[in-house]
C-alpha positions in Angstrom: 10.0 -106.8 -9.3 6.3 -107.5 -9.1 4.9 -110.8 -10.2 1.3 -112.0 -10.8 0.1 -115.5 -11.0 -2.1 -116.1 -14.1 -4.0 -119.4 -14.4 -4.3 -121.3 -17.7 -6.0 -124.5 -18.6 -2.6 -125.8 -19.8 -0.6 -124.7 -16.7 -0.1 -121.6 -14.7 2.2 -118.6 -15.4 4.1 -116.4 -13.0 4.5 -113.2 -15.0 6.5 -110.0 -14.3 3.8 -107.3 -14.4 6.1 -104.8 -16.3 6.3 -107.3 -19.2 2.5 -107.2 -19.9 1.8 -105.1 -22.9 -1.9 -105.6 -23.7 -5.0 -107.7 -23.0 -7.5 -109.0 -25.6 -10.6 -111.2 -25.3 -9.8 -114.8 -26.3 -12.1 -117.8 -26.8 -14.4 -119.5 -24.3 -14.2 -116.6 -21.7 -10.4 -116.6 -21.7 -8.0 -113.6 -22.2 -4.9 -113.2 -24.3 -2.1 -111.4 -22.5 0.4 -109.8 -24.7 4.0 -110.1 -23.5 6.8 -107.7 -24.3 9.1 -109.5 -26.7 7.1 -112.8 -26.7 4.1 -114.6 -27.7 0.7 -113.9 -26.0 -0.5 -116.1 -23.2 -4.0 -117.5 -23.1 -5.2 -117.3 -19.5 -8.5 -118.1 -17.6 -10.8 -115.2 -17.0 -12.4 -112.2 -18.8 -10.4 -109.1 -19.6 -11.8 -107.3 -16.6 -11.0 -110.2 -14.2 -7.4 -110.5 -15.6 -6.9 -106.7 -15.4 -8.1 -106.6 -11.8 -5.7 -109.4 -10.9 -2.8 -107.6 -12.6 -3.7 -104.3 -10.9 -3.9 -105.8 -7.4 -1.1 -108.3 -8.2 0.6 -110.9 -6.2 4.0 -110.0 -4.9 6.3 -113.0 -4.6 9.2 -112.5 -2.2 12.4 -114.4 -2.8 13.1 -116.8 0.1 16.5 -118.2 0.8 17.0 -121.9 0.2 17.0 -124.0 3.3 20.4 -125.4 4.2 
């Protein structure tokens, strides 16, 4: 599963890339990210910046808990 970290003024989101359905320009230079089966997220950056971040992505590997 590929995740991407999307920053928001209200907090950050770690989103599964396959669950992103669409992008739309939001207010104040932000972007709305449409999620499959959910409400859109308002994130920091233009559509182009967010699209590039989704395309290049940030893979998060699961790490075992220390014992």
